[in-house]
C-alpha positions in Angstrom: -2.4 52.7 75.2 -4.3 55.8 73.9 -3.6 56.7 70.3 -5.5 59.9 69.6 -4.6 63.5 70.3 -6.6 65.3 72.9 -8.0 67.7 70.3 -9.5 64.8 68.3 -10.5 62.7 71.4 -13.0 65.3 72.7 -15.0 65.3 69.5 -18.1 63.3 68.8 -20.9 61.6 70.7 -18.8 59.2 72.7 -15.4 60.9 73.2 -12.4 59.0 74.1 -8.7 58.7 73.2 -9.2 55.3 71.8 -7.1 52.4 73.0 -4.8 49.8 71.5 -3.9 46.5 72.9 -1.2 44.2 71.5 -0.5 40.6 72.3 2.4 38.7 70.8 4.2 35.3 70.9 7.6 34.4 69.6 9.0 30.9 69.3 12.3 29.6 68.1 13.4 26.0 67.7 16.9 25.0 66.4 18.9 21.9 66.0 21.9 21.0 63.9 21.9 23.2 60.8 18.2 24.1 61.1 16.6 27.1 62.8 12.8 27.7 62.8 11.1 30.8 64.1 7.5 31.8 64.3 5.8 35.0 65.4 2.2 35.8 66.2 1.0 39.4 66.9 -2.6 40.4 67.5 -3.3 44.2 67.6 -6.7 45.5 68.6 -8.0 49.1 68.5 -11.1 50.4 70.2 -12.3 53.5 68.4 -14.2 56.5 69.9 -17.4 57.5 68.2 -16.9 60.7 66.3 -20.1 60.5 64.1 -22.7 57.9 63.1 -22.4 55.0 62.3 -20.8 53.9 65.6 -18.1 51.2 65.4 -18.7 49.2 68.7 -16.5 46.2 67.8 -12.7 46.6 68.0 -10.6 46.7 64.8 -8.3 43.7 64.9 -5.2 42.9 62.9 -3.5 39.4 63.2 0.0 38.8 61.8 1.6 35.4 61.7 5.0 34.5 60.3 7.2 31.4 60.1 10.8 31.3 58.9 13.0 28.3 58.2 16.7 28.6 57.8 19.3 26.0 57.1 23.1 26.4 57.2 24.4 24.6 54.1 28.2 25.1 54.4 30.2 27.2 56.8 29.1 30.8 56.4 26.3 30.2 53.9 22.6 29.7 54.6 19.3 29.3 52.8 16.1 30.8 54.3 12.4 30.9 53.5 9.7 32.9 55.2 5.9 33.0 54.9 3.7 35.7 56.5 0.0 36.5 56.6 -1.6 39.7 57.8 -5.4 39.4 58.3 -8.1 41.8 59.5 -11.4 41.2 61.3 -14.8 41.9 59.7 -16.8 44.9 60.7 -20.6 45.4 60.4 -21.4 48.1 57.8 -24.4 49.2 55.8 -23.0 47.2 52.9 -22.3 43.9 54.7 -19.4 42.6 56.8 -16.2 43.4 54.9 -12.7 43.3 56.4 -11.6 46.8 57.3 -8.4 46.4 55.3 -7.2 44.0 52.6 -5.3 40.9 53.9 -1.7 40.4 52.7 0.2 37.2 52.1 4.0 37.3 51.7 6.5 34.6 50.6 10.3 35.2 50.6 13.3 33.0 49.9 16.9 33.9 50.1 20.6 33.1 50.4 23.0 34.7 52.9 26.7 34.6 53.7 28.3 35.6 57.0 31.3 37.8 56.1 32.1 38.2 59.9 30.1 37.3 63.0 28.4 40.7 62.8 28.3 41.3 59.1 26.0 39.4 56.7 25.5 39.8 53.0 22.2 38.4 51.7 20.0 38.4 48.7 16.3 37.4 48.5 13.2 37.4 46.4 9.8 38.4 48.0 6.3 37.9 46.5 3.5 39.9 48.0 -0.2 39.4 47.4 -3.0 41.6 48.7 -6.7 40.8 48.4 -7.7 44.4 47.3 -6.4 47.8 46.7 -4.6 49.3 43.6 -1.6 47.0 43.8 -2.6 43.4 44.4 0.7 41.6 43.7 4.4 42.5 43.4 7.7 40.8 43.1 10.6 42.4 45.1 14.2 41.4 44.7 16.6 42.6 47.4 20.4 42.7 48.1 21.3 43.6 51.6 24.4 44.1 53.8 23.5 43.7 57.5 25.8 45.0 60.2 25.1 45.1 63.9 27.2 46.0 67.0 
């Protein structure tokens, strides 16, 4: 779908509202105490030309995640997750850099089902980014999840 306002889309040498296309895949496999999930999302933006230099190739972001969870005793589970967010390269006057810094995320945690719709969990997440001001951080979390 289009992602620019009309007031911006009419500017430039090749006006247009820009378009975004998203493709995704989800897969879950479970058996016994194990559950494995994976997600793949590819998002692509085509940019209108506002000023030189023109960006003819689309901007693309690809995200992939895999999560493994194991029930250890009734109510308790351990989980681990790995994610990668990557970006395509674009042709510029300084070479072919990615248009954003790729990110890698690892997370591990423990959860307990207080009720069928109420879960308490804690986790530790490590984020690494191949550029920018903050390139790495460690994030602990304690959460209470409720759904209805």
